[in-house]
N, C-alpha and C positions, 0 to 999 in steps of 0.2 A: 416329289414335293418336299420342300425343305421344312415347312411348318405345317402342322395339322390344322385344318380349319373346317368347321361344319358348314355345309352348304345351306344357305337360307333362301327360301322361296320368296323373293321380294315381289314377284308378279302378282301374288294373290291379293296384294293390297290395292291393285289397280282396277278401276271400273272401265271395262273395254267392251264396246259394242261392235267394233269393226277391226279386223286384223288384215293388213296387207303383208303377205308373206312372200318375199322375193328370195328365190333360191330354196325351193320347197324340198326337193329330193323325196325322201320317204316321210316327210312331215316333220314339223318342229314340235317335238313332244311337249315341251314346256308351254307352248302356246295352246296346243290342243287340250292339254290337261287343265290349264288355268282358265281358259275362256271357251268352254264347250258350247255355249249358247250364242257366241258372236258370229257375225257373218265374215267368211274368209274369202279374200281375193288371193288365190294361189297363182304366183307368177313363176313358171318353170320352163326353161328352154330345152332341156334335155329330154328327148322322146322316151328314153328308157324308164322314166318315172311317170309318164302320163297315164298309163294303164292303172298303176297303183292309186294315183290321185283320184282318177275317175271312178274306179270300182270300189275303193276302200274309203278314202277320205270324204269324197262327196256323197257317199251313201250315209255317212254318219254325221257329217257337219254341213251346215248351210254354207254355200259358197259357189264360186265360179273359178274355172281354170283358164288362165291365159297361157297359151303355148308359145311364149316368146321370151327373149331375154330383155331385161331392163338395162338401160344405159343412157348415154347422152347423145345418141344418134339414131337414125332410122334407116332400116334396110336389112342387109344380111351380113353376117360376120362369121369368121372361122372360130370354132369353139373347140377347146382341147378337152378330151374325155379319157378317164382312166377306168371307168366303171364305178369307182367309189367317189372320186373327186372329179369335178369338171370346172373349167374356168376359161376366161379369155386370156389369162396371163400364165406364162410358163413358170414352172416351179424350179427351185434350186435343189430340192431334196429328192426329187424323182422325175422321171420322164412320163409324159402322157402317152397312152397307146394309140389313140385315135384322134383324127381331126374331123369334125362334122360342121356343116353349114347350118346356122340357125338364124331365125328372124330376131331382130333387135329393134326396140322402140323405147321412147321416153315414157315413163310413168305419167308424165303430164299429158301425153297424147291420148292414152287409153283409159285413164282413171279420173281425169279432171272433172268431168261432168257428173260424177257420182256424188250422192249426198252422204257425207260422213259425219258421224257423231262418236265421241269418245274413241278415237282411232289410234291404233298402234301400227307403226311401219317397222317391219323386221327385214334386215338385209344381211344375207350370208352369201356372198358371191366370190369367195376365194380371191380377194385382192381387188375386186372391181367395185367395191362399195362406194368409193367417192364418185365414180362415174355415174352410178345409179342415182346418187343424191343430186348430182348436177343436172340430171334429166328430170328432176322432181321439184324444181323451184316453186312452181305454182301450187303443187300438191301439198308441199310442206306447210303451207298456210293453214291447211285443214287437218293437220296431224297434231296429236297431243303428246305422243311418246314415240321414240325410235329405239329399237334394239339393233345395234350394229356390231358385226364381227369386225374387230379392229386388228389388222394384221401387223405383226411385229418382226417376224423372221422368215427366212427361207423363200421369199418372193420379192421381186422387184416391182413395187407398187408405190402408192402414195406414202408420204410421211404421216404417221398418226396425228401429228399436230395440225397438218393441213385439213384432215377430216374433222377433227374436233373444232378447229377454228371456223370451218365452213358452216357447221351446225350452230356454233355460237353466234355467228353473224346473222343467223336466221332465228334467233331467240330460243335456241335449245341449249341447255347446259348439261354438262357431264354429271349425272346423278349417282350411279352406282356401277361397280363392276359386278356383273352377274355370275360370270364363270371365267376361270383361267385355264387355258389348255397348254400343257407342257410338251415339249419335244426333247430330242436328245441333248440339245445344247442350250436349254433354258425355255423361257416362255415363248410359245409360237404365236398365239393370238389370244385375245380376250373378247368376251361379249360384254358390251357396255350399254346401259340404259341411259338414254338422254331424255330429259323432260322439258317440255316447253315452259318458258318463263312467262306466266300470265300477269 
């Protein structure tokens, strides 16, 4: 890091009753810590994490696990897995070890009929974030905040301005950078909080 900066927990200011966590892995610590009484919709396609989510997270937090990927299509898709990182998109900085077949569906298909209040949508899908949003057009009308991992380097995916513009056109504005992640050649990705403009 070039400059020293103290991390600020901006999430503690938010009133959240429902969290939709897309790309759960071993749990998003900031969400679990800040919103322990919220209802969690965990969306995770990689079977290596299901046991942990069911036996650890769902024992401690109210919620439900969807064993599927979120995207802008329905069916099955090849998923790249390295054990630590998994994605639908190949990386430039390392090679994935395994290919697995996973179910994929739109969030609009399996979450639309749920009743949401004070809802946060978090998406961390290693470069597939814009496709997840495209499959969430109807759902976004019921979302108050989004936390999106915005990719900047080492992966051939969307242009960050496309993702930001997509959300802007749906009445979300870029509120804060929550965290910056550095790689060997600079900033790799950032976590951004988007807030609905009411």
